[in-house]
N, C-alpha and C positions, 0 to 999 in steps of 0.2 A: 504493500500500500504506500502511495506517495505521501510524504510528509507535507504538512500545511505550507511550509516555506516554498515548496515547489509548485504550488497551485498557480495557475495562470488564467487570465480571461482571454477569450478568443474573439477576434474581430474579422469578419469577412467584409472587406471594403470593396464594394462593387460599384459599377457605373451608376446605378439608380438608387442604391441603398447601402446601409451598413448594418450587418447582422452581428449581434453580440450573443455569445454563449459562454457560460461558466459551468463546469461539471466537477464533481468529486468522484474519485475512485474509491469504492468500498469493497468489502469482502464479497459482496453479492454482484459486483459489477460497477457500472457507471450510474451516477445519479445527477439529474439536472438541478442546478442551483439557481442560475439566472438565464434569461433569454429575452431578447428584444430586437426591434428593427426600427430604423429611422430612414426616411427617404432623403435622397440627395437631389439637388436641382440638376437639370440637364447641363452638360458641359463641365460639371465639377471634376469628373473623371472621364477621360476619353481613351479608349483602347488600352486600358490598364495604366494610363499615365495620369497623375494628379495635376490638374490645371488650376483649380481654386483651392489652395492648401488651407486657407483660413476657414472656408466653409466646412471642409472635411474635418479639420481640428475641432471646430465648434460643435459639429454633429457628434463626434466622439465624446466630447465633454458632456453634452446633453444626455447621451445614452448612459454614460457612467453614472451621472447624477440621478437620472430618472429611475434606474434600477438598483441604486444603492450599492454599487460595486466597490468593495474595499481593497481587493487585490490590485497590486500595482504592476505586476509582471504581465505582459501582454504578448500574444502570438497573433500573427496575421499571415497573409499569403498574397501571391502575385499571379497574374495571368496576362495574356496578351502577347503581342509580337516582340516584347522586350525579354520574353522568356523563351529559351530554346531548349527543347528536350529531344534528344536523338538516341536511338539505339545504334551503336557502332561497334566495330570489331577492332581490337588492339592486339598487338603481340602479347602472348601469354606472359604474365609477370605477377608478382605478389601485389597485394593492395598497397603496401608501403612503397614499392617501386613505382606503381602507377601514380600515387600521390605526389611523388617527387618529379615525375615527368609529365603530368597531366596538362600543364600549360602548353607544352610543345606538341604533344600528341593531339590535343583538342583543336588547335588553331585552324586546321583545314576544314573543320566542321562548323565553325562559328562565323556568321556573316557580319560580325562586329570586330573592331580591333581587340585583340586578346587582353590588352591592358584596361579595356573599358568594362570588362565583365568579371563577375565572381563565378567560379566554376566548382561544381561538386560532381560526384559520380557514384554509381552503384554497380558493382560487378554482378552480372546476371548469371553467368555460367563460365566455369573454368574450361580449360582445354581438354575436352573429353573425347574428341575424335582424332587427335593427333595432328590437327591442322597447324598447331602452334599459335592459335588465335583464341581470344576469349571475347564474349559479348559483354558490353558495358553500356549502362544507361548514363548518358552524359547530360548534365544540366548546366546551363549558362544563363545568368541573369545580369542585365545591365546595372552597373553600380549606381548610376544616377537615379534609377527607378527605385532601387532598394533604399537609397538615402532619402528619397522623397517620402516613402512610406514610413520609415523609421522616424523621420523628422515630425510628421503630423502626429504620430503616436506619442513622441516625447513632448510635443507642444500641448498635448491633451493631459499631461501630467502622469504619463504611464512610462513603463520601462520595457521597450521592445526586446524580448529575449529570443524569439524565434521568428524568422521570416521564411515561410514555406512556399510551396507551389500548389495551386488549387487541385491539380490532378492527384498529388500525393496526399493531400488532406482528404480527398474523397476516397482514396485507397484505405486510409485509416477508418473512415466512417463505415465502409463496406465490411471491414474486418470485424467490427463490433456487431453489425446488424444483419449482414448477409454473407455468411461463410461460403467461400467458393470451394467446390470440390476439387481434389487433386486432378491435374490434367485438364481442367476446364478453363476456357477463355470467356470472359464476360466483357461487355462494352459499357462504359459510362459516357453518357451524353449530358453534359452540364450546360444548360441553355441560360446564359446570363442575359443582361440587358442589351449588350452590344457585341458580345463574343460567345460563341459556342465552342466548348472544348470537348473533343472526342478522345477517349483513351480506351485501351484494351488492357485488362488486368489478367495476369496468369501467375499462379503460384503466389498470390499476395503481392505481386510486383507489377507496376506499370511497364509494359513492354512496347507500347505504341501510343503516340499522341499526335493530335492535329488540332489546330485552332482555326476557326473560320470567322470572319468579321460579320457575324450575323447573329441576331438574338431577338429578345422580346421587343426591343425598340422597332425592329423592322415590321412587326405585326402592327404596332401602334401607328407608325408612319404610313403604312398602307391603308389603314382605316381612316386616318386623317385625310389622306389624298383622295380616296374614293368618296368619302362622305362630306368633304369640305368643312371640317370642324377643327377645333383646336387640338393640340397634342394632348392636353389634360383631359378633354372630353373623350378623345379617342382611347386614352389609357383607361378611363372609367368604363367604357364600353367593352374593351378587351378583357378587363378583369372581372366584369360582371357587376361592378358597383352601380352601374346604370344600365337600363334596358331601353331599347328603341324598337317598337314594333314597325315603325315607319321605314327604318333602315335595315331590318333584319336580313333581307336578301343580300344587300350590298356588304353588310358586315360579314356574313358567312363567306361571301366570295373573296373578300380581302384576306380573311384569315386562312382560307383554303389555299390561296395563291402563295402566300409566304410559307405555309406549312409544307406545301409541295416542294418548294425550292430547298427548304431546310432538310427535309427527308432525303432528297436527292443527294445533298452534300454528305449526309451521314452514310448513306448507302455507298457512295463513291469512296469514302474514306475506309469503310470496312472492307470493300472489295479490294482496295489497294493493299490493306494489311494482309488479307487472306491470299492475295496473289503472290506475296513474298514469304508466306509461311505455309509451305506445302503440307497438306494433311491436317491443317488446323481448321477449326470452325469456331464461330461465336455462338454460345448456347443461349445467351440472353442479353438484352439491352436494358439498362437501367437509366431512367431519365431523372435529372435533378435540375434545380434552378427555377426561377419564376416562370420562365418560358414553357416549362413542362406542364403548366396548368392550362395551356391553351386547349380549348375544346376540340376534340377530334384528332389531335396530334398523335396521341399514343396509338390509336387504332390505325391511323394512316401509316405510321412508321412500321408497325407490325405487319401490315398488309404489303408494303413495298419492299421490305427487307426479308420477309418470311422468317423472321426471328421473333420470339416472344418478347414483349416490351412491358416493363413495369415502372411506374413512378415511385421513386424511393420514399421511404419514411425513415429519416435518420434518427428518430426517437423510438423506433420499434423495440429495441432491446435496452432502452434507458429508463430507469425509474424516474417518475415525475410525480411529485406530491399533487394530488388532484385538487386540494384546497388552494394551492398556489398557482397551478397551471391547468387551465380549463382544457379538457381532453379534446373538445371540438376545435378550439382555437389551435391547439398543437397540431391536430390532423390537417387543418386548413393551411397552416403556415409551413408544414413540414418540408415541402420541396425546396423552399428558399434556404433551408438551414443545413444542407448537406456538407458544404465546405466548412461552415462554422463549427459544426459538431466534430468533424474530423480534426480541425485545429485544436479544439478544446481537449483532445486526448493527448496533445503534445505537452511536454514539460521541458523547461530550459536546460535540463541535464541531457536531453536527447541531442543527437548529432544534428 
């Protein structure tokens, strides 16, 4: 059991909102302590880059105050085109040897100057077939983006102890709630406001990732365009906060158009993965993020990919005091909190 000094509060800082989760690890498993969500204005964060740091900082402060968070250590994560995740082959060597040479070995795979990024790695498989090669998951993140996120967390009066990557946070969430059978590949499709991240998990590790510049905002923008209404009104129609019998046909058409494009990109990504992994298959697709709540998307994706699709519930195996957390509210908000729940399992003693 983790000691209290290692507890941390998790913040999923997305394009449209910030999600907060704090959990305790008990003898029985994980227990929900705090959760909350606050919206961000458009353009505060674009493609994973913080544009309006003051607004993000103030939103973090408000969330902490509103939910009475006392813990100062904070974990967060990054996504977008400033994050590069690639499965590559390196000459077989020890982890220590790779750590010493990773800067030079990785340079050919990174589309940024190597001095501009922080690099980490995970050895996926040793040299088992005599090729003299080993598979490595390479992660590179632009230093200026890391600095932007750590700075807003510090300005909010918190201590940033872990900056993770969204797909790895979702990996942690899956481990708690949806154990994956040995030898099974599953796909995670995390549909954020402006970015959809697609990853394949095998043996508890992410072995394939792809990000596409498409998410919940595209649904809103298409509704806005077809119905000639404001972005806010379009967002309310998309989320179901408002209903319009007059525009029901146009609304369905707008949603279907974007859902079709998104499903095509997901299928294309999985086809690409399967094309390079002979004999592999994806047994299930799990949807997360606010965009996963779009009506009809789950069924459309299942039909087009011929793979079972399920919307995640990251609170599925987590204890939550029903007097503190309304079960219906938890169920409704669940898809938004996949990354935050995964982050909340991290402790600053982790790598």
